[in-house]
C-alpha positions as CSV (number, residue, x, y, z in Angstrom):
1,M,-14.9,-21.0,-52.6
2,G,-17.6,-18.6,-51.2
3,Y,-17.8,-14.9,-50.9
4,D,-19.0,-14.8,-47.2
5,N,-16.0,-12.8,-46.1
6,I,-16.5,-9.8,-48.7
7,P,-18.2,-7.0,-46.9
8,Y,-21.4,-5.6,-48.5
9,I,-20.9,-1.9,-49.2
10,T,-23.9,0.3,-50.0
11,K,-23.5,3.7,-51.7
12,E,-24.4,6.5,-49.5
13,R,-25.7,10.0,-50.5
14,I,-24.7,12.9,-48.6
15,I,-26.8,15.9,-48.8
16,M,-25.0,19.2,-48.3
17,K,-26.0,22.8,-48.7
18,L,-23.6,24.8,-50.9
19,E,-23.0,28.5,-49.7
20,I,-21.8,31.5,-51.6
21,N,-18.2,31.2,-52.4
22,D,-18.0,27.5,-51.8
23,T,-15.7,25.7,-54.3
24,F,-16.0,22.2,-55.6
25,T,-15.4,19.7,-58.6
26,I,-18.4,18.8,-60.5
27,G,-18.7,15.7,-62.8
28,Y,-21.5,15.0,-65.4
29,F,-22.0,13.6,-68.8
30,A,-21.7,16.4,-71.4
31,K,-23.5,15.7,-74.4
32,K,-21.3,18.4,-76.4
33,H,-18.2,16.3,-75.6
34,N,-20.1,12.9,-75.6
35,K,-18.3,11.9,-72.2
36,R,-18.2,12.6,-68.5
37,I,-16.3,15.7,-67.8
38,Y,-15.1,17.3,-64.6
39,R,-15.0,21.2,-63.9
40,K,-13.9,23.2,-61.0
41,G,-16.8,25.2,-59.8
42,K,-17.9,28.0,-57.5
43,W,-21.3,28.6,-55.9
44,T,-22.4,32.2,-56.4
45,E,-25.5,34.3,-56.1
46,L,-26.4,33.2,-59.7
47,S,-26.0,29.6,-59.1
48,R,-29.0,27.2,-58.6
49,E,-30.5,23.8,-58.8
50,W,-33.6,23.8,-60.8
51,V,-35.8,21.8,-63.1
52,S,-36.3,22.8,-67.0
53,K,-39.6,23.1,-68.6
54,S,-39.2,19.7,-70.0
55,G,-38.5,18.3,-66.6
56,D,-34.7,17.8,-66.7
57,K,-32.7,18.2,-63.6
58,L,-30.2,21.2,-63.9
59,L,-27.5,22.7,-61.9
60,T,-26.0,26.3,-62.9
61,Y,-22.6,27.0,-61.4
62,Y,-19.6,29.2,-62.1
63,D,-16.9,27.5,-64.0
64,L,-13.5,28.8,-62.5
65,V,-11.3,27.5,-65.3
66,N,-13.4,29.0,-68.2
67,E,-14.5,31.8,-66.2
68,G,-18.2,31.7,-67.0
69,Y,-21.4,30.0,-66.0
70,R,-22.2,26.4,-67.0
71,T,-25.2,24.2,-66.6
72,A,-25.0,20.5,-65.7
73,K,-28.0,18.4,-66.9
74,G,-29.2,15.1,-65.4
75,Q,-27.0,13.2,-62.9
76,Y,-24.1,15.0,-61.5
77,T,-21.5,14.4,-58.8
78,I,-20.2,17.2,-56.6
79,I,-16.9,16.8,-54.7
80,A,-16.7,19.5,-52.0
81,V,-13.3,21.3,-52.1
82,G,-13.7,23.5,-49.0
83,G,-15.8,26.2,-47.5
84,N,-15.6,30.0,-48.0
85,N,-11.8,30.1,-47.3
86,A,-10.9,27.5,-50.1
87,Q,-8.6,28.8,-52.8
């Protein structure tokens, strides 16, 4: 039995620019919890994607549930919730 009828699916990366007040869900591995976590976030004037002095990829965002800024380190996934009008 062959696998010729199974389609080959590639993972696509969609690049998007977050704007002030955009809301999203972010998932990343949190060393503190030793597991992948998901947070509801908001892009603000203080949010940014940057690289640490030690070369780690970081993303700082506003956590809507805990009402404070958090920083994701390493690989993360952002699921867009909506634009400026999202609640």
